[in-house]
N, C-alpha and C positions, 0 to 999 in steps of 0.2 A: 431579464432572465435569458441566459444562453440556452441554445438548443443542445441537447445531448447527442453527440455523433452516433449514427446507427451502428457503427462497428464496435462501440464500447462494450456491448454485451458479450463480445468474443474475446475481450482483452484479459490477459492474466494479471495477477497482482503485480504491481510495478515496484514493490518495495526493494527487491534486490537490484533492479536496474538503477534505481536512485542511489542505493548504497555503493554500487560499483562505481558510479560517476564520482561520488565523494572520495572513495578510496583511490581512484586513479588520479584525481586532482591533488591529493595530499600526500601520496606515497608512491614508491616504485613497485609496490606489491601488485602482482597480476590479479585482475578481477576474477579470474577463474579459480583462484586459490580459495579453498573453503575457509571461512572465518569461524571463530568460536560461536558466534550467534547463529550462523548458518547451519552448523552441525546439529543444533538443537531442533531446528525446524524440519517439518515434513516437506520434502521436495519431490517434484516430478523428475524421475530419473532421466527421461528423454530431454527435458528442457533445462533442468537445473534450477527451475523456478517453483513457486508455490503451485500446488495442484489446482486445476480449475475446479470450481465448486461454488460455494457461496461467497461471491465477491460483492464488494460495496464500492459505490462511486462517491468520492468526496465532492460535495457541491461547491466547495470553495475553490479548489485547484483542479477539479475535473480529472483526478487521477484515480485508478482502480486499486483497491487494497483487499486482501483476503479477510474473512471474518474471524472472530474469536474462536470459532469451531475448527478453523484450519490452522493458521499460524498467528492470528491476532494482529496482523499488520495494520488494519483499519484503526483499532484501538491505539496501537503504538504511534501511528501517524498523528492522531488527535493529541496524545500525551506530549509528543515532541513539539508540535506546533503551539500548544498551550504553554509549555515550559519556556520556549524561546521567544514567545510573543510574535512570531511571524504571521500568525493568523488572527491577530487581535487578542483581546482579553480572554475570549472563549476558545481560541485555537480553531482548527478546522473541525468543528463538532457535528456538523449535519451531513449525513450520508444517506444514500438510497441503495437498497438491496437490489441487485441486478436480477436475482432469481424471481422475485415477486413484486418488485417496485415498492416495497415498504420503506418508510422513512424512519430514521433514527437520529436523535440528538443526544450526544454524550453529556450535555450539561443538565 
């Protein structure tokens, strides 16, 4: 079992950072340009990312995603990894809530 880095509690949801890397690698579109999906999400005006709040740590890839009560990127991450089989048959289904250290399995 890996140790969880101490600074992970202060990290925002990484969903848009990940999406911007995909966009930059596959197109010439600027990562700052809002996408259709981004315009539906609630974003922090100062950072352009998901607001800090109830975030979850994926125990498979150690990335932080926001909860279903913010923009639902933790759930979306599980659905994407399950659909593409990048996380095995169950996808990245186990997360830990950073606000109270509760555990959740989507399966």
